[in-house]
C-alpha positions as CSV (number, residue, x, y, z in Angstrom):
1,M,-20.2,-5.9,-4.9
2,E,-22.8,-3.0,-4.8
3,P,-21.4,0.5,-4.4
4,G,-20.8,1.6,-1.2
5,I,-18.6,1.4,1.9
6,Y,-17.6,-1.4,3.5
7,T,-15.9,-1.9,6.9
8,D,-15.9,-5.3,7.7
9,L,-14.1,-6.3,4.0
10,T,-11.3,-8.6,5.3
11,N,-8.4,-7.3,3.1
12,E,-7.2,-11.1,1.6
13,A,-11.6,-10.1,-0.1
14,Y,-11.1,-6.8,-1.0
15,H,-7.8,-7.8,-3.1
16,S,-9.2,-10.4,-4.5
17,G,-12.8,-9.6,-5.4
18,P,-15.3,-7.5,-8.4
19,G,-13.7,-4.4,-9.0
20,V,-10.7,-2.2,-10.6
21,S,-8.6,-0.9,-8.2
22,K,-5.2,1.4,-8.3
23,S,-3.1,-1.2,-8.4
24,G,-5.1,-2.7,-11.0
25,L,-4.8,0.2,-13.1
26,D,-0.7,0.5,-12.3
27,L,-0.6,-2.8,-14.2
28,I,-2.7,-2.1,-17.2
29,A,-0.7,1.4,-17.7
30,D,2.5,-1.2,-17.8
31,C,0.9,-3.5,-19.8
32,P,-3.0,-4.9,-20.2
33,S,-1.7,-8.4,-20.7
34,K,0.2,-8.2,-17.2
35,F,-3.4,-7.8,-15.6
36,L,-5.1,-11.2,-16.3
37,W,-1.8,-12.5,-15.9
38,N,-2.0,-11.4,-12.1
39,K,-5.0,-13.1,-12.0
40,Q,-3.8,-16.2,-13.4
41,A,-0.3,-16.8,-12.7
42,P,0.1,-19.2,-9.2
43,V,2.0,-17.5,-6.2
44,D,4.7,-19.4,-4.7
45,E,3.6,-19.4,-1.3
46,E,6.5,-20.0,0.5
47,K,8.4,-17.1,-1.7
48,T,5.6,-14.8,0.4
49,A,6.1,-15.9,3.6
50,A,8.9,-13.9,4.2
51,L,8.1,-10.3,6.3
52,D,7.1,-7.6,4.5
53,M,8.6,-4.1,6.5
54,G,5.7,-2.3,4.7
55,T,3.1,-4.6,6.0
56,A,4.1,-4.8,9.4
57,L,4.6,-0.8,9.5
58,H,0.8,-0.2,8.3
59,C,-0.2,-2.3,11.0
60,V,1.6,-1.4,14.2
61,I,0.4,2.5,13.1
62,L,-3.1,1.9,12.0
63,E,-3.9,-1.2,13.7
64,P,-1.5,-1.4,16.9
65,E,-4.0,-3.6,19.1
66,E,-4.4,-6.2,16.0
67,F,-0.3,-6.4,15.8
68,E,0.2,-8.7,18.0
69,D,-2.4,-11.2,16.6
70,R,-0.3,-11.1,13.3
71,F,2.8,-10.5,14.3
72,I,5.5,-12.2,16.5
73,V,8.8,-10.7,17.6
74,A,12.0,-13.7,18.0
75,P,14.2,-13.8,20.9
76,V,18.0,-12.6,20.2
77,F,19.9,-16.0,19.1
78,N,23.5,-17.2,19.4
79,G,23.9,-18.1,16.3
80,R,27.4,-18.7,16.7
81,T,26.7,-21.9,19.1
82,N,24.8,-25.5,19.1
83,E,22.5,-24.2,22.4
84,G,21.6,-21.3,20.3
85,K,20.6,-22.5,16.9
86,A,18.7,-25.2,18.6
87,A,16.9,-22.4,20.3
88,K,16.0,-21.0,16.8
89,K,15.1,-23.9,15.8
90,A,13.1,-25.1,18.3
91,F,11.2,-21.5,18.3
92,Y,10.4,-21.7,14.7
93,E,8.7,-25.1,15.0
94,D,6.7,-23.9,17.9
95,C,5.7,-20.5,15.7
96,A,4.8,-22.4,12.6
97,S,1.1,-23.6,13.3
98,L,0.8,-20.2,15.0
99,G,0.2,-18.8,11.3
100,K,1.9,-15.3,12.7
101,T,4.2,-13.6,10.5
102,I,8.1,-13.8,12.6
103,M,10.1,-10.7,12.7
104,T,13.8,-11.2,13.4
105,A,14.5,-9.7,17.0
106,E,16.3,-6.3,15.0
107,E,13.3,-6.1,13.0
108,G,11.2,-5.4,16.0
109,R,13.1,-3.0,17.5
110,K,13.7,-1.4,14.3
111,L,10.0,-1.5,13.6
112,K,9.2,-0.1,17.4
113,I,11.6,2.8,17.3
114,M,9.9,3.4,13.1
115,R,6.6,3.5,15.2
116,E,7.6,6.2,17.9
117,S,9.2,8.0,15.8
118,V,5.6,9.0,14.0
119,M,4.1,9.5,17.3
120,A,6.9,12.1,17.7
121,H,6.2,14.3,15.0
122,P,2.7,16.5,16.1
123,T,1.1,16.2,12.1
124,A,1.0,12.8,12.0
125,R,0.0,11.6,15.4
126,W,-3.4,14.3,15.1
127,L,-4.0,11.9,11.9
128,L,-3.7,8.9,14.1
129,E,-5.5,9.8,17.4
130,E,-8.3,11.7,15.5
131,E,-11.5,10.2,15.1
132,G,-11.2,8.1,11.7
133,Q,-11.8,4.8,10.2
134,N,-9.1,2.6,9.0
135,E,-9.1,0.6,5.7
136,A,-12.6,0.5,4.8
137,S,-13.5,0.1,0.9
138,I,-15.4,2.0,-0.7
139,Y,-16.5,0.7,-4.4
140,W,-18.7,2.7,-7.1
141,S,-19.8,2.9,-10.4
142,D,-17.4,4.5,-13.3
143,E,-20.4,7.3,-14.5
144,E,-18.1,7.6,-18.0
145,T,-17.8,3.9,-18.1
146,G,-20.0,1.6,-15.9
147,E,-16.9,0.2,-14.8
148,L,-16.9,-0.9,-10.8
149,C,-14.3,0.9,-9.2
150,R,-12.8,-0.2,-5.7
151,I,-10.0,1.8,-3.1
152,R,-9.2,1.1,0.0
153,P,-7.9,4.7,2.4
154,D,-5.5,2.7,5.0
155,R,-7.2,5.8,6.9
156,M,-10.5,8.3,6.7
157,I,-10.6,11.5,9.5
158,S,-14.7,10.7,10.7
159,D,-15.3,15.2,10.9
160,R,-13.3,16.1,7.8
161,A,-13.2,15.4,4.2
162,L,-9.8,13.8,5.0
163,I,-7.4,10.9,3.7
164,V,-4.1,9.6,5.4
165,D,-2.1,6.9,3.2
166,V,1.1,5.2,4.8
167,K,4.1,5.1,3.1
168,K,7.0,3.4,4.1
169,V,9.9,5.5,1.7
170,D,13.9,3.5,2.1
171,D,15.2,7.3,1.6
172,M,12.9,10.2,2.6
173,S,15.0,12.2,0.2
174,R,13.4,10.2,-3.2
175,F,10.2,10.0,-1.7
176,K,9.4,12.5,-4.7
177,R,10.8,10.1,-7.6
178,H,8.8,7.3,-5.1
179,I,5.7,9.3,-6.4
180,E,6.0,9.1,-10.0
181,E,7.8,5.7,-10.2
182,F,5.0,4.0,-8.1
183,R,2.2,6.3,-9.6
184,Y,1.3,7.9,-6.0
185,H,-0.1,10.9,-7.6
186,V,-2.5,8.4,-9.5
187,Q,-3.2,7.3,-6.1
188,D,-4.1,10.5,-4.8
189,A,-6.6,10.8,-8.4
190,M,-8.4,7.8,-8.1
191,Y,-8.9,7.6,-4.2
192,S,-10.0,10.8,-3.8
193,H,-12.7,10.4,-7.1
194,G,-13.6,7.9,-4.8
195,F,-14.3,9.4,-2.0
196,K,-16.4,12.2,-3.6
197,Q,-18.7,9.7,-5.5
198,H,-19.6,7.7,-2.3
199,F,-19.5,11.0,-0.1
200,G,-20.2,14.0,-2.1
201,E,-17.5,15.9,-1.1
202,D,-13.7,16.8,-2.2
203,A,-11.3,15.5,0.2
204,T,-7.8,16.0,0.9
205,F,-5.5,13.3,0.5
206,L,-2.9,13.3,2.8
207,F,0.8,10.8,2.5
208,L,2.4,9.5,5.6
209,A,5.7,9.1,5.0
210,V,7.5,6.9,7.0
211,S,11.6,6.3,5.9
212,S,13.2,3.0,7.2
213,S,16.3,4.4,6.5
214,I,18.3,6.7,9.4
215,N,19.2,9.7,8.8
216,A,21.3,11.8,12.0
217,G,20.0,8.7,14.0
218,R,16.5,9.2,13.4
219,Y,14.0,7.6,10.9
220,P,12.5,10.7,9.4
221,V,8.4,10.9,9.2
222,D,7.3,14.1,7.2
223,V,3.4,14.7,6.1
224,I,2.7,15.1,2.5
225,D,0.7,16.6,0.5
226,L,1.0,17.0,-3.8
227,T,0.3,20.3,-5.6
228,P,-2.3,20.7,-8.1
229,D,-0.6,20.6,-11.1
230,W,0.5,16.4,-9.9
231,K,-3.5,15.8,-9.1
232,E,-4.2,16.8,-12.6
233,A,-1.6,15.0,-14.4
234,G,-2.5,11.8,-12.0
235,F,-6.3,12.2,-12.3
236,E,-6.1,12.2,-16.2
237,L,-3.5,9.3,-16.2
238,F,-6.4,8.1,-13.6
239,R,-9.1,8.2,-16.4
240,R,-7.0,7.0,-19.2
241,D,-5.9,3.8,-18.0
242,L,-10.0,3.1,-17.0
243,D,-11.2,3.9,-20.3
244,T,-7.6,1.5,-21.3
245,Y,-9.0,-1.3,-18.4
246,H,-13.0,-0.9,-20.1
247,Q,-11.9,-1.6,-23.9
248,C,-10.0,-4.7,-22.7
249,R,-12.2,-5.9,-20.6
250,T,-15.6,-4.9,-22.8
251,A,-13.7,-6.7,-25.8
252,D,-12.3,-9.1,-24.1
253,D,-8.3,-8.7,-25.6
254,W,-5.9,-8.7,-23.1
255,M,-4.1,-9.9,-26.2
256,H,-0.6,-7.4,-26.0
257,I,2.6,-7.1,-25.9
258,H,5.1,-4.9,-24.3
259,T,7.2,-2.1,-26.3
260,L,10.5,-1.1,-24.5
261,E,12.1,2.2,-25.2
262,R,15.8,2.3,-25.9
263,P,16.4,3.7,-22.5
264,R,18.3,7.6,-22.8
265,W,21.8,6.1,-21.1
266,A,22.4,4.1,-24.4
267,R,21.2,6.5,-26.9
268,A,23.9,8.9,-25.0
269,A,27.0,6.1,-24.9
C-alpha cells in the first residue's frame, strides 16, 4: 500500500491490510504480544453476528443511503403466542440469506430517534450536511521510524481542514472518562498528524458524541474539541507506542508479559 488517500477502500480491506492503525497502537500500549495475537487468533463468527449498535449508528448518520443495504429492521412479534413465535422464526429464516444485520423493532425505533436527535443539533447537522468525504483511508510513512501508518476518518469536510469522528456513548456525562479509557486523545493526535502528512496543513479534530441513554426524554448529542494539553498528551502516547511497535517489528520480538499493578482500592483496604 503506497502512501496517499484511498476513497474506495472497503472497511474490511482497510482493517486487514498493511500499516499500523490507532487500534493497533492501543494493543501495543496494553501489551505488544496482543498486537500479533489480534491478527492470528481465530474469530467466533457466530458470536460476532449480533448487532453492533455503534456500527449501525455510524451507518445511519454518515451513510444513511446504505442503511437498507446493510441492515433490516424486524417487525414487532408477539412472543407470547404460537403465531408470533412462528412468524419470528420464519422472518429470521427468510433473512438468513440476505447477508444483512437484523435489528429488532425496538433497536430500529431507538436508532431512528438517535439520528433525528443528531440532526436537531445545529453544529452536528452542519458537519454532516457540508460537502465532505466519509470513510476515506489515508496512508503515510512515518518520518522517524519509516513505518506505514494509516487512519480512516469518519468524515472530512471538503473546504477546510476539519475531521469529524462519530462516537456512541452510553452516558454523555462519562465521555470525559472515555477519552482516557479508550485513548480518544491518541486518536485525535494520530488522525491530525496523518492529515497533515497528506494534506500539509493542521486539522481541527472534532468528536460528534451521541448518547444511547435517555436524559430528560432525549438522547443527548454534543460536538467536542479537546484542549491543547490533552492533544499534546495524546501525541506523546502516539509517538511512544509507534516507537514500541517499530522496535517489536524490526526485531521480530513479540514476546512480552502483561504486568498488572495492584489496584488502588486494594491498597486502601
